[in-house]
N, C-alpha and C positions, 0 to 999 in steps of 0.2 A: 341623831336626836338633838345633840348640842347645837348643830347648825340650825335645826328647825326652831328651837327655843330662842336662839339669837335673832332669827328673822322675825319671829312673833314679837319679841321685845322691841325691835326697831319699829314695827308697824304700830304697836301700842304707843311708843314714844312719839311717833309722828301724829297720832290721832288724839291723844289725851288733851292737848292744848285746845283743840277745837271743841272738845266736850265742855271744858271750863268756859270758853268764850261764849258758847251758845246757851250754856246753863244760866249764865248771868243775863243774857238777852231775854230768856224766857221768864226768869224770876222778876226782873225789872218790869217787863210788860204786864205780867200777871198781877203784880202788886202795885201797879201805877196808881189806881184810885186811892190806896192807903198812903202811898208816898206823897201824893198830892196834898192830902190833909196834914201830913206831918211836916212837910218842907215848904209848901206853897199855900198856906191857909188863906182862903178868900171867901167872901160871902157868896160868890158864884162858883159852884163846884166845877163848872165847865172851864172857867178860867184857870183854876188850880190844875186841872187835868192837862190842859193845853201847855201850861208851864212845865209840868212834869215830862210830857212827851217832847217838849222843846229841848230839855236837857238831854233826853235820849237821842234826839236828832243831832245834837251838837257833837256827840261821839262819832257820828258818821263823818262829819267834816274833818275829823282828825285822821281818818283812815288813810287818805293819800299821803299825809305827812309821815304816818307810821310806816307806810310802805317804802318811803324813801330812806328813813332812818334804819329800820330793821333789814331792809333789802341791802343797803350799803354794808352793814355789818356782816350779813350772811355771805355776800359775794366777796368781801375782803378778808374776813377772819374765819369763815367756816359756818356751816349751817347750824351746828349744835349750839354755838354761843348765842346766836340770834334766837334760837328756839328757847333756850333757857331764860334769856332776857324777856321774851314775849310772855312766857307763862308766869313769870314773876310780876311783870307789869299788869297782868290781868288779875292774878290772885290777890295781890296786896290791896288794891283799891276795892275789890269786891268784898274783902273781909272788913276793911275799914268802914264801908257803908253800914255794916251791921252795928258799928259802935258810934256812929255819928250822932251828936246831939241834934235835937229837932229845932224847928223855928221857935217853939215855945220856950226853949232853953237859952239859945244864943241869938235869936233873932235872924237878921239878914245873913249872918255868917253861915247858917245851916244850908240854905240853897246854894250859896257860893261854894261851900266845901263839897256839896254833892256834885255840882257842875264840874269842879276841878277833877274829882275822882272819875267822873264819866269821861272827861277828856283824856285822862291818862289811860283808861280802858280802851278808848277809841284808838289811841296811839298803838297799843298792843295789837288790837284786832287788825290793824293795817298790815302787819307782817306775819301774823300767826297762821292764818289759813293758807296763804300762798307759800310761806316759808316751809310749813310742814308738808305741803303737797310736793314741793321741789325735793325736799329731803326724801320722801317716800319714792319719788321718781328715780332718784339717783342711787338708792340702795336696792332697787328692784331689778331683777333680771329683765332684759329687754322684752322677752316674750310674755312677761306678766305685769308690765307697767300699768296698764289701764286698770287692771284688777286691784293691784296694791294701792295705787294712788286714789282709787275710789273710796278707800277707807277713811281718808281725810274728811270727806263729806258724810260718811256714816257716823264718824265721831261727832260732827256738828249736829246732825239730826238727833243722835242719842242725847246730846247735851240739852237740846230743846225739850225732849221728852222727860229727861231727868229734872230739869228746872220746873216744868209744868207740874210734874208729879209731886215734887217737894212743896211747891207753893200751894197746890191743891190740898195736900195733906195738912199743911198748917192752917189753911182757911177752913178745912173740914173739922179739925179737932178742937180749934180754939174758938171761944165766943168772940163776937165782933169787937167788943170793947177791949179785950185782952190782945186781940190781933192788932188793933190799932195802936195800942200803947207800947207793946214790946214783942208781940208774936211775929211781926213782919221781919224782925231782925234775924230770926232763926235761919230762914233759907239763905240769907247772905252769909251768915257765919258758917253754914255748911260748905260754902264755897272755899273756905280755908282747907278743909279736908281734901276736896277735889284738887285744889292748887298744890298742896304739899305732895299729894300722890303723883301729880304730873311732874313736879320739880324733881322728885326722887327718881322717877323713871327716866327722865331726860338727863339727869346727872350721870346715871350709869351709862346711858347711851352715848353721852358726849365723850366717853373714854375710848369709843370705837375708832380705830385708826383709818376706817374707810371714809370718815367724814372729815375731809381735808379742805382747806381753802383752795381756790383755783391755782393752777400751775403757775409758778413764778416765771415761766417762759411766755406766759400770756397775760402780762400785767395790764390792769385797767385802773387808772388812778381814781376816776369818778364814774362809777357804773351808770348813773342816770344820764350823764352826758353822752356816754357811748350808746346807750339805748336810743336816745332822741336823735342823735346824729347819724347813726349807721343802721338802726333797726326800726325805723319809723313804720314801714309797712306791717311788720310783725306786731308792733305796738298797737297800731290802728285796728288790725284784725282782732286782736285780743280784746280791745275796748268794745268793738262792735258785737262780738259774740257774747260778751258778758252783759250786754244790755238785756238779752233774753234771760240770762242767768238771774239778774236782779229783779226784773219785772215778773218773770215766771215764778220765782220762789216766793217773793213777798206778796204777790196776789194770791197764789194758791194756798200758802200755808199761814199767812198772817192776816190778810184782808178778808179771806173767805169766811172766817169764823164770825166776824161781825156782820158780813154780808148776808149770811144765812139767817142771822137773827133779825136784821133790819128789813130785809127784802123778801126772804123766803119764809119768814115768820116761824122759824124753828125756835125752840127754847134754847137758852144759852148752854144749858147742860148737854142737850143733844148735839148742838153745833160743835162744842168742844170734844165730845165723844167721837163724832165723825172725823174731825180734824186729827185727833190723836191716832185713831185707827188707820187713817190714810197715811199718816207720817210713818207709822210702823211698817206698813207695806212698802213705802218709798225707801226706807232704810234697808229693808231686806232685798229689794230689787236691785239697788245700786251695784253691789259687788257682782251680782249675776250678769248685769249688762256690761260691767267692766271686764269680766271674764270673756264674754262674747266678743267684745271689742278687740281683745288680744287674739282671738281666734279668727276674726274676720277683718274688718277695716273700720277704723275710727270714724273717718269722714262719712262713710255710708250710714253709720248709726246716728251721727250728728244730723245728717240730712233727714233721716226718718224722724228724729225728735223735733227738730225745728220746723220741718214741713208738717208734721203732725199737729204741732201747736197752731200753725197758720190755718190748717184745714178744720181742726176739731174744736178750737176755742169757742166758737159760736154755739155749736150744738151742745157742747159740754155745759156752757152757762145756761142754755135753755133747760137742760136736765136739772140744774140746780134749783129751778123754780117748780119742779114737778111736785104735785101733792103727795106722791108716794116717796117715803123716806129712802127706800132702796134706789130709786132713780136719782135722788140727790147724791147718795153715796157713789153711784155709778158716774155721775158728772165730775165730782172731785177726783175720784179714782182714775178716770180716763185722762184728765189733765196730768195727774201724777205719773202715770205710766209713760206717756209720751215725753214728759220732761226728764224722766229717768234715762231714756234713750239718748237724750241730749247731754245731760249733766255728767253721766258716768265717764264718757270718753273725752269730755270737754277739757278737763284739767290737763291730761296728758298731751292732748293735741296742742294746747296753747304753750305749755312748758317747752315742748320740743322745738319751738320756733327760735328759742334764744340759746346762744352758746353758754357754757357753764359759767364763764367769768362774769356774766351779767344776768344770769338766769332768774334769780330771785327778784332783782330790781325790775327787770322787764315784765315778768309775769305779775308782780305785785301792783305795779302802776296800771297795767292793762286791766287788772281785775278791780282794783279799788276805786278808780275814777268813775266807771259806770255804776258800780254798786252804790257809791255815795250820791250820784246824781239821779239815777233811775230806780235803784232798789229801795232806798229809804223813802223816796217820794211816791212809790207806786200806789200805796193805799190812798194817799191824798189825791193823786191824779185820777184814780178810779172813781172816787167820790165826786170829784169835780165834773167828770164826764157824765155821770148819772144826773147830777144837778142841772147841767147845761143842756143835755139832750133829752132829758125826761125819759130815758130808756134804761131800764134796770139791767139790760144786757150790755150796756155800753162798755164796761171794762173788757169785754171780749175783744173790742176793736183794738185796744192797747196791746193785748196779747198777740192778736193777729199781726199787727204792725211789727212788733218785736220779732215774731216768728219769721215773717217774710224777709226782713232785713238780715237776720242771721242766716237763713237758708241761702240767700244769695252770696253772702260773704263766704260761707263754708263751701259752696259750690265752686267758687273760683279761687279758693286759696290753695297753695301747694299741699300736696299730700304729706303730712308731717312724719309718716313712717320713713319717708326718704330723707328727712332732715336729721334724723337722730344719730347720735354717736353711741357706741356700745359701752 
């Protein structure tokens, strides 16, 4: 029983930072129109909103830098130290946003302060998801790695659902004027509770003697230099595979909400309800597919997932335009299921390509570069494609391209089960 509790605590420790990270993501996105009024007042509401999302996007640019910083710490000093630092770097600025003075109070200093806090959060994000995934990979028995590592993504999805729920509760309970003056601060302040919980759990986990720095017999002075010099093929494969990661996730769970409102003519409430329900299904499927990957073969499931996206993206987008709401749900759910077959084994397969001494740095770089370039811009590219082609199904082309590229990379990459150490 004690061993079971210890393993559960380790999984929670590896997962909780992703919950905080994506909680903040959801809260900021949900409350963006209100933040625009408070920090970027302008006679044109669109300009204010663009400025707010510009600050949001700036955080993405810090992710590769964060991957280098926190990856270096994780590979040189141990995983737990990096994970403690990343959860603190996320929790502190999230909480400080709750107490920021607005533009009306301190003028231009308000948006500058908000931008700096978002940059600090982006630095944390660059090492959190990948660092926690590697931590889970290394504490898991070899025959359960895909299942246990999949909980890192479960934590991220739960964070989105928690953030959306808290923000929706605040907007539902408070009048619009109170929400605009002080109510928007509550969801950010709640991040302090999430952050303290994560820090406490990880502090206890960091005392575990299984989380040690790499062996002194295999020293690497600068992990990123070693990755680029001697593990370029693995880095390029990781970058290529995570293009579908970024495009698939941000189109399916971020862009589709506004897409259903603007092009499928659903009400915002119905579109959000569908998106929330589908995300719950996604969260529940992930560990099931991870379990299946441990019992079968990771690469086979990744081929099913990426090939499924390439083949089904177009018909699924066609269903999104069906007048029957059930068909719309089937369209988004279909994309979600094939993506789950790709996502669940992806993390373990990519981590296994790198030796322990550079594992966090290698995986972090390979993950954050494409997420910054293709993930954060996916909604923008999808909107651009619709505008230029005059086809409302045009975003499907982007998904098909990402699916085909990833399918080919996975098809010809080494089988990662053969690369693993015990």
